[in-house]
C-alpha positions as CSV (number, residue, x, y, z in Angstrom):
1,M,-35.5,167.3,-140.9
2,R,-33.4,166.2,-143.8
3,C,-32.6,162.5,-144.5
4,F,-31.6,163.3,-148.0
5,A,-30.8,166.8,-149.4
6,L,-33.3,167.6,-152.2
7,P,-32.1,168.2,-155.7
8,E,-32.2,171.8,-156.8
9,I,-34.9,172.9,-159.2
10,N,-36.1,176.0,-161.1
11,L,-38.9,177.3,-158.9
12,T,-40.5,178.9,-161.9
13,E,-41.2,175.4,-163.4
14,P,-44.8,175.4,-164.6
15,L,-45.5,172.0,-163.0
16,L,-44.4,173.2,-159.6
17,I,-46.6,176.3,-160.0
18,N,-49.5,174.1,-161.1
19,A,-48.9,171.8,-158.2
20,E,-49.9,174.6,-155.9
21,R,-53.5,173.9,-156.9
22,S,-53.2,170.4,-155.4
23,A,-55.2,169.3,-152.4
24,V,-52.1,168.9,-150.3
25,H,-51.0,172.4,-151.1
26,L,-54.4,173.7,-150.2
27,W,-54.3,171.9,-146.9
28,L,-50.9,173.4,-146.1
29,K,-52.1,176.8,-147.0
30,A,-55.2,176.5,-144.9
31,H,-53.4,175.3,-141.8
32,S,-50.1,177.2,-142.0
33,N,-51.5,180.1,-140.0
34,S,-53.2,177.9,-137.4
35,Q,-50.3,175.8,-136.2
36,S,-51.4,175.4,-132.6
37,L,-54.9,174.3,-133.6
38,I,-53.5,171.2,-135.4
39,T,-51.7,169.8,-132.3
40,Q,-54.4,170.9,-129.9
41,Q,-56.7,168.3,-131.5
42,L,-54.4,165.5,-130.3
43,T,-53.4,164.0,-126.9
44,Q,-49.8,164.1,-125.8
45,R,-49.4,160.4,-126.5
46,Q,-50.8,160.8,-130.0
47,Q,-48.4,163.8,-130.7
48,L,-45.4,161.8,-129.5
49,S,-46.4,158.8,-131.6
50,L,-46.6,160.9,-134.7
51,A,-43.3,162.6,-133.8
52,Q,-41.7,159.1,-133.9
53,L,-43.4,158.0,-137.2
54,V,-43.4,161.2,-139.3
55,P,-39.6,161.2,-139.8
56,L,-39.9,157.7,-141.5
57,L,-42.5,159.1,-143.9
58,L,-40.5,162.3,-144.4
59,C,-37.4,160.3,-145.4
60,G,-39.6,158.4,-147.9
61,E,-40.9,161.5,-149.6
62,Q,-37.3,162.9,-149.8
63,S,-36.1,159.7,-151.3
64,A,-39.0,159.7,-153.8
65,V,-38.1,163.2,-154.9
66,H,-34.7,162.0,-155.8
67,V,-35.9,158.9,-157.7
68,F,-38.4,160.8,-159.9
69,H,-36.2,163.8,-160.4
70,N,-33.2,161.8,-161.5
71,E,-35.2,159.6,-163.8
72,Q,-37.0,162.4,-165.6
73,Q,-33.6,164.2,-166.0
74,R,-32.2,161.0,-167.5
75,L,-35.2,160.7,-169.8
76,Q,-34.8,164.4,-170.8
77,Q,-31.2,163.7,-171.9
78,I,-32.4,160.8,-174.1
79,I,-35.1,162.9,-175.7
80,S,-32.6,165.7,-176.4
81,V,-30.1,163.4,-178.0
82,D,-32.8,161.7,-180.2
83,C,-34.1,165.1,-181.3
84,A,-30.6,166.3,-182.2
85,M,-29.9,163.2,-184.3
86,P,-33.1,162.4,-186.3
87,D,-33.2,159.5,-188.7
88,T,-35.2,160.3,-191.7
89,K,-35.7,156.6,-192.6
90,T,-37.5,155.9,-189.3
91,A,-39.0,159.4,-188.6
92,P,-42.6,158.2,-188.0
93,L,-41.4,155.6,-185.4
94,Q,-39.1,158.1,-183.8
95,N,-41.9,160.6,-183.5
96,T,-44.1,158.0,-181.8
97,V,-41.3,157.0,-179.4
98,A,-40.5,160.7,-178.6
99,Q,-44.2,161.4,-177.8
100,T,-44.3,158.4,-175.5
101,Q,-41.1,159.5,-173.8
102,Q,-42.3,163.1,-173.4
103,S,-45.5,161.9,-171.9
104,A,-43.6,159.7,-169.5
105,Q,-41.3,162.5,-168.5
106,L,-44.3,164.8,-167.8
107,N,-45.8,162.1,-165.5
108,L,-42.5,161.8,-163.7
109,Q,-42.3,165.6,-163.2
110,K,-45.8,165.6,-161.9
111,I,-44.9,163.0,-159.3
112,E,-41.8,164.9,-158.3
113,A,-43.9,168.0,-157.7
114,D,-46.4,166.0,-155.6
115,E,-43.6,164.5,-153.5
116,R,-42.1,167.9,-152.9
117,L,-45.4,169.1,-151.6
118,H,-45.8,166.0,-149.4
119,E,-42.3,166.7,-148.0
120,Q,-43.2,170.3,-147.2
121,A,-46.4,169.3,-145.5
122,L,-44.7,166.7,-143.4
123,Q,-41.9,169.1,-142.5
124,F,-44.6,171.6,-141.4
125,L,-46.3,168.9,-139.3
126,L,-43.1,167.7,-137.7
127,A,-42.3,171.2,-136.7
128,Q,-45.5,171.4,-134.7
129,L,-45.0,168.2,-132.8
130,P,-42.9,167.7,-129.7
131,Q,-39.4,166.2,-130.3
132,H,-39.5,162.5,-129.6
133,P,-36.3,161.1,-128.0
134,L,-36.2,158.3,-130.7
135,Q,-36.8,160.8,-133.5
136,H,-33.2,160.8,-134.7
137,K,-33.1,157.0,-134.5
138,S,-36.1,156.9,-136.7
139,K,-34.3,159.0,-139.2
140,R,-31.2,156.7,-139.2
141,I,-33.2,153.5,-139.8
142,A,-35.2,155.2,-142.5
143,Q,-32.0,156.3,-144.3
144,Q,-30.7,152.8,-144.2
145,F,-34.0,151.4,-145.5
146,Y,-34.3,153.7,-148.5
147,A,-30.6,153.1,-149.4
148,K,-31.4,149.4,-149.8
149,I,-34.4,149.8,-152.1
150,Q,-32.4,149.8,-155.3
151,Q,-30.7,146.4,-155.4
152,P,-27.3,145.8,-157.1
153,G,-27.7,144.9,-160.8
154,Q,-31.3,145.9,-160.9
155,S,-32.5,147.4,-164.1
156,I,-34.4,150.7,-164.1
157,A,-37.6,148.9,-165.1
158,E,-37.2,146.5,-162.1
159,H,-36.4,149.5,-159.8
160,F,-39.6,151.2,-160.8
161,Q,-41.5,148.0,-160.2
162,S,-40.1,148.1,-156.7
163,I,-41.0,151.8,-156.4
164,A,-44.6,151.0,-157.4
165,L,-44.8,148.3,-154.7
166,L,-43.3,150.6,-152.1
167,D,-45.9,153.3,-153.0
168,S,-48.6,150.7,-152.5
169,C,-47.2,150.0,-149.1
170,V,-47.2,153.7,-148.3
171,C,-50.9,153.9,-149.2
172,I,-51.5,151.2,-146.6
173,L,-49.5,153.1,-144.0
174,M,-51.1,156.5,-144.7
175,N,-54.6,154.9,-144.7
176,A,-53.9,153.2,-141.3
177,V,-52.8,156.5,-139.7
178,A,-55.7,158.5,-141.3
179,K,-58.2,156.0,-139.8
180,S,-56.5,155.7,-136.5
181,S,-57.5,157.4,-133.2
182,I,-56.6,160.8,-134.9
183,R,-59.2,160.2,-137.7
184,D,-61.2,163.3,-136.9
185,S,-58.3,165.7,-136.9
186,A,-56.8,168.0,-139.6
187,I,-53.7,165.8,-139.5
188,A,-55.7,162.7,-140.5
189,E,-57.0,164.7,-143.5
190,L,-53.4,165.3,-144.6
191,F,-52.5,161.6,-144.4
192,H,-55.7,160.8,-146.5
193,L,-54.7,163.4,-149.1
194,I,-51.2,162.0,-149.4
195,K,-52.6,158.5,-149.7
196,K,-54.7,159.5,-152.7
197,D,-51.7,161.0,-154.4
198,E,-49.6,157.9,-153.8
199,A,-52.3,155.7,-155.2
200,K,-51.9,157.6,-158.5
201,H,-48.1,157.3,-158.3
202,V,-48.4,153.5,-158.1
203,A,-50.3,153.3,-161.4
204,I,-47.8,155.6,-163.1
205,A,-44.7,153.8,-161.8
206,R,-46.1,150.4,-162.9
207,K,-46.9,151.8,-166.4
208,Y,-43.5,153.3,-166.7
209,S,-41.8,150.0,-165.7
210,E,-43.8,148.3,-168.4
211,L,-42.8,151.0,-170.9
212,L,-39.1,150.5,-170.1
213,C,-39.6,146.7,-170.6
214,Q,-41.1,147.3,-174.0
215,Q,-38.3,149.6,-175.0
216,S,-35.6,147.1,-173.9
217,G,-37.3,144.2,-175.6
218,D,-38.1,142.4,-172.3
219,S,-41.8,141.4,-171.9
220,K,-41.7,141.9,-168.1
221,A,-39.4,143.1,-165.3
222,F,-38.9,140.5,-162.5
223,A,-37.6,142.5,-159.6
224,D,-37.3,140.6,-156.3
225,T,-40.1,142.7,-154.8
226,R,-40.5,140.4,-151.8
227,K,-37.6,142.4,-150.2
228,V,-39.5,145.7,-150.3
229,P,-42.3,144.9,-147.9
230,E,-40.0,142.6,-145.8
231,L,-37.4,145.4,-145.3
232,L,-40.2,147.9,-144.7
233,V,-41.9,145.8,-142.0
234,K,-38.5,145.1,-140.4
235,M,-37.9,148.8,-140.2
236,L,-41.4,149.5,-138.8
237,E,-41.3,146.7,-136.2
238,S,-39.2,149.0,-134.0
239,Q,-42.0,151.5,-134.1
240,A,-44.7,149.1,-133.1
241,A,-45.5,151.0,-129.9
242,A,-46.1,154.2,-131.8
243,F,-48.6,152.5,-134.0
244,E,-50.4,150.9,-131.0
245,N,-50.5,154.3,-129.2
246,L,-52.5,155.6,-132.2
247,G,-54.9,152.7,-131.9
248,I,-53.4,150.8,-134.8
249,D,-53.0,147.0,-134.5
250,S,-49.3,146.8,-135.6
251,R,-49.4,143.1,-136.2
252,D,-52.4,143.4,-138.5
253,L,-50.7,146.4,-140.3
254,F,-47.5,144.4,-140.9
255,V,-49.5,141.5,-142.3
256,K,-51.2,143.8,-144.8
257,L,-47.9,145.3,-145.8
258,L,-46.4,141.8,-146.4
259,D,-49.5,140.9,-148.4
260,C,-49.0,144.0,-150.5
261,N,-46.7,141.9,-152.6
262,C,-49.5,139.6,-153.8
263,Y,-50.2,141.7,-156.9
264,Q,-46.7,140.9,-158.1
265,R,-47.2,137.2,-157.6
266,H,-50.4,137.4,-159.5
267,R,-48.7,139.2,-162.4
268,E,-46.0,136.6,-162.6
269,S,-48.4,133.7,-162.6
270,R,-50.3,134.9,-165.7
């Protein structure tokens, strides 16, 4: 299922090769030859619930691939221009900035590689599940949601602040599914592994937002991050029955997602 076509890449990229050593890749490799065993661990109701929810998560991974791919490409262009036009008077400072930018670009590439693996694993999972009658509706509402994440006039620093918050929400979602009624299954293990990766992405996205603020001369970015969990919960409310069928209290889950914004309020009050 494709919500967003993935940007083309060079498959010989070292980071993509190294990503094959990740826990998600190892999970995919371990289960790719035992497809029926994965779904046999679940009831029909659980399978249908996942078939309704996985497209939402899949769209999120595809959207994330675009975000991190496009930003690391933008950063690469900046680094290339700076290297081609060195200023001998400020060479030490330029070298420090270049090193910081190269480190940031490397982190963005690593996240893109992670997100591509998550996307592959969720595509594999979806292919093993029965087709839910609301599956394509889930895809449409997810496309609409992710199209609204970057708000008009928002700076790149503010956008990555929103991305960090969204990834925090994804951690909550992944954790809820991993600990639901499917918690003893191989599928629950996949959700747990993705959650661990996303937690790392949160820290990197926040740090990158702060770096962009420093470079622009602003002390902080003040994105209206309230809209991220609010829009997310609005999207997920139509899927409440699917969560309940997995033994997840949807109301409690939505409260946790809305409270995910508390870290931002704390940062702004300091």
